[in-house]
N, C-alpha and C positions, 0 to 999 in steps of 0.2 A: 504493499500499499504506499509505504514511504517513497519507494522508487517512482511511483506514478506522479506523486506531488513534485518531486525533484525534476522529473522530466517535463512536467507541465510548466514549472517555473522557468526552466531553461528555454523552453520553446517560446514562452511569452517574452523573455528577454531578447532572444534572437529575432523574433518578429518585430519588436519595438525597434530594434537597432536597424533592421532592414527598411522599415518605413520611414525612418528619420534620416537615412543616408541620402545624400544628394544624387540624383540620377545623372548618368553620364550623358553629355550632349554631344552628338556626332555632327561635325561640320564638314561641309564639302570642301575639300582642299585640292589644289592641283600641285602635283610634285614636279618641280623644275630643279635644275642645278643652280638656280639663282633665286634670290628672294625679291619680293616686289610688294608694293602697297600703294594705296591711294589715301592721302590724308587731307582733310578730314574725310571719314567714310560716309558722313552725312552732311549734305551741303545744300544750301538753297540754290534755285536756278539763278545763273548769272554769277555765282561765286567762283572763286579760284581754288583749285586743288593742287596738291604737290603729288607728283608721280615719282615714287622712290624705287630704286633699283639697287639691289645688293650685289656688288661685284667682287666682294672681299675674297671669295673662294674660287674665283676664276670660272665660275659657271656661265658667265656672259662676257665674252671678250669683244664682240663687235657692237654695232649699232643696234639699239633696241627700238621697236616700233610699238607704240601704245595706241590701241583703237577702242572706240566706244560709240554707241549711238548718241550720246550726249556731249561727246568731246570731239574736237577736231583731232585728226591723226597727228601724233606727236612723235618725233624721232629723238631718242636720247643718244648722243654721240658716244663713241667708245671711251672717252676720257672723262665722262660725266656720270653721276650716279642719280641725278634727279632732273626733273623739268617741271614746269607749271603749265596748267591749262585752265581755260575758263569753261564753265558748264554752260551749255546752251540755255538761252532764256526761255525757250519753249519746252523745257523738260517738265514732266508732269509731277507735281507735289505728291509725295508718298510713293512714287514709283522706285523700283530698284533696277539699276542698269548694270550690265556687265562691262568690265574694263579688262581688256586682254593685252598682255605684255608678250611680245615675241622677240627672241634673241637667239641668234645662232641656230635657227630652225626649230626651236622649242618654244612652246607657247603655254601660258598659264593665265588664269583670269581670277578676278576678284570682283567685288560689287561696290557700287556707290549708291546711296539712297538720297533721294531728293527730298529736302525738308519743305514744309510749308512756308510761305512768305518769300518775298524777293528782296535782296539787298539793293541799296541805291546804286552801287557799282560793283566792280569785281572786288572781292574780299581778299586782301593780301594774306598769304600763307607764310608765317615766319619759317624760314629754313635756316637750320644751323648744321650743315653737314659735318662739321668738325666735332659736334657734341652728340651725335647719334639721335635716334628716334625716341620721343617719349612714349612709353608704353606701360600698360598695366593700370589698374584702378587706383592704387595707392590708398592712403588714408587708413580707415578702419574697416576694410573689406578683405575677405579671403575667398577666392573663387566666385566672386559675384554675391556673396552673402555678407550682410553687415554683422556687427558684434551682437546686436539684439537677436537676430535670427540664430546665430551660433549659440548664444546663451540659452535661448529657449529650447533648441534641440538638445543641448547638453542636459538641461533640467528635465526634459521628457525622458531621456535615456536613463538618467540617474534615478528618477522616480520610478520607472518601470522595473529596473533592476532591484531597487529597494523593496518594491512591493512583491516582487517574485521571491526575493530572499525571506521576507517576513512570512509570506504564506507557506513557504516550504519548511520553515522552522517551527511553525505553529503546531502545537500538540493536539491530537484529537480530543474533542470535548471541550476546549477552552471557550468556545462561543455558545455552549449549551446552556449556560447559566443565565 
């Protein structure tokens, strides 16, 4: 009888842990010998984006061509790692457009989202190629969760493990009185 209680408590704890663990999110990625990105990835129509190309590991030695339905075709020369482009004024707010980078016969693509509203003119994108790219969420978040969410998840797990332990250690007949 005691083994059934212990097994039930363990199963309850594992179930609680399973339901509170964050789900894995699969992203569509293109594998290329070079890295690429569009910054910012969300921009208003008429705004300026930076087209970044990572040449550090020799994956792209020649000129790179960047194409999209909302950008003019841009050529990044072999000695540069970035270029800028202006998003077309007729881009639909809320739409997601593909941006394709092609270098040395290899292509990869990413997306750019068009935000609502229109800027007064092209938005300058600060480029600091000597300092690298600012990435990550920073602050008080881990994997997209803030401290409050992490704390609540930890409290739920701790509470379920504590309840499972309590009920597994209880003697028969304690609640009969």
